[in-house]
C-alpha positions as CSV (number, residue, x, y, z in Angstrom):
1,M,-23.2,3.7,-20.1
2,L,-25.6,5.2,-17.6
3,L,-27.5,2.1,-16.7
4,E,-24.7,-0.4,-17.2
5,E,-21.5,-1.0,-15.1
6,D,-19.0,-3.8,-15.7
7,G,-21.4,-6.1,-17.6
8,S,-24.3,-5.7,-15.1
9,L,-27.3,-3.4,-14.9
10,S,-26.4,-0.6,-12.5
11,A,-28.3,0.2,-9.3
12,A,-29.9,3.2,-11.2
13,G,-30.8,0.7,-14.0
14,V,-32.5,-1.6,-11.4
15,M,-34.4,1.3,-10.0
16,E,-35.5,2.4,-13.5
17,H,-36.6,-1.2,-14.3
18,M,-38.8,-1.2,-11.1
19,A,-40.3,2.2,-12.1
20,Q,-41.1,0.8,-15.6
21,A,-42.7,-2.3,-14.2
22,S,-44.9,-0.1,-12.0
23,A,-45.8,2.1,-15.0
24,A,-46.7,-1.0,-17.1
25,R,-49.2,-2.0,-14.4
26,V,-50.8,1.4,-14.3
27,G,-50.8,1.6,-18.1
28,Y,-52.5,-1.7,-18.4
29,V,-55.2,-0.8,-15.9
30,T,-55.7,2.6,-17.5
31,V,-56.1,1.4,-21.1
32,Y,-57.6,-2.0,-20.8
33,I,-59.8,-1.7,-17.7
34,L,-60.7,2.0,-17.4
35,H,-60.6,2.6,-21.2
36,K,-58.8,5.9,-20.8
37,P,-55.7,7.3,-22.5
38,V,-52.4,6.8,-20.7
39,S,-51.1,9.7,-18.6
40,I,-47.5,10.6,-17.8
41,G,-46.4,9.3,-14.4
42,F,-43.7,10.4,-12.0
43,I,-41.8,8.7,-9.2
44,G,-42.8,10.5,-6.0
45,Q,-40.8,8.4,-3.5
46,V,-38.6,5.4,-3.2
47,K,-38.3,3.7,0.2
48,H,-36.7,0.6,1.5
49,F,-34.6,0.0,-1.6
50,V,-32.5,-3.2,-1.1
51,L,-30.1,-4.4,-3.7
52,N,-28.8,-7.9,-3.1
53,R,-27.1,-8.3,-6.4
54,L,-26.8,-6.5,-9.7
55,P,-28.4,-8.4,-12.6
56,R,-25.9,-9.4,-15.4
57,L,-26.7,-8.0,-18.8
58,G,-28.9,-10.4,-20.7
59,E,-30.1,-12.1,-17.5
60,Q,-33.9,-12.9,-17.5
61,L,-35.7,-11.0,-14.7
62,R,-39.1,-11.5,-13.2
63,T,-40.5,-8.4,-11.6
64,T,-43.6,-8.4,-9.5
65,V,-45.6,-5.3,-8.5
66,Y,-47.7,-5.7,-5.3
67,L,-50.1,-2.8,-5.2
68,K,-50.6,-1.7,-1.6
69,Q,-52.7,1.5,-2.0
70,E,-54.1,3.6,-4.8
71,I,-56.1,6.9,-4.5
72,F,-56.5,10.0,-6.7
73,G,-53.8,8.8,-9.2
74,I,-51.2,8.1,-6.5
75,S,-50.1,4.5,-6.1
76,L,-48.0,2.8,-3.4
77,A,-46.5,-0.5,-4.4
78,D,-43.9,-3.0,-3.2
79,I,-41.7,-4.3,-6.0
80,E,-39.5,-7.3,-6.2
81,V,-37.0,-8.2,-8.9
82,R,-35.9,-11.8,-9.2
83,S,-33.7,-14.0,-11.3
84,G,-35.1,-17.5,-11.0
85,E,-35.9,-17.8,-7.3
86,E,-33.1,-15.4,-6.2
87,L,-34.3,-12.0,-4.9
88,L,-32.1,-9.4,-6.5
89,A,-33.8,-6.2,-5.4
90,S,-36.9,-4.8,-3.6
91,A,-38.3,-1.4,-2.9
92,T,-41.5,0.5,-2.1
93,L,-42.4,3.0,-4.8
94,K,-44.9,5.8,-4.7
95,T,-45.9,7.1,-8.1
96,A,-48.3,9.8,-9.3
97,L,-50.1,10.4,-12.6
98,N,-50.2,13.8,-14.2
99,D,-53.9,14.4,-14.9
100,D,-53.4,17.6,-16.9
101,K,-54.9,17.4,-20.3
């Protein structure tokens, strides 16, 4: 499978998980705070991706998105993925919203 390798989430799967966590934050703010419809988002840049360990399939993850900057639909966030207190992965993601209606 694309996002699984030998019983663990692959590095690509960890990256996708981070992107989905960032999108969940943007979606929550858009719908529940700004009361607007959700827009399609895109990953613009990934920097400083560090993978300490691949998470095993079924392992419970806690992912935190630290928003650093947001302007004109472009967000810059530091993201950490943990299992318990163990830091599994971290990265800085820049995402952009497509505002075409």
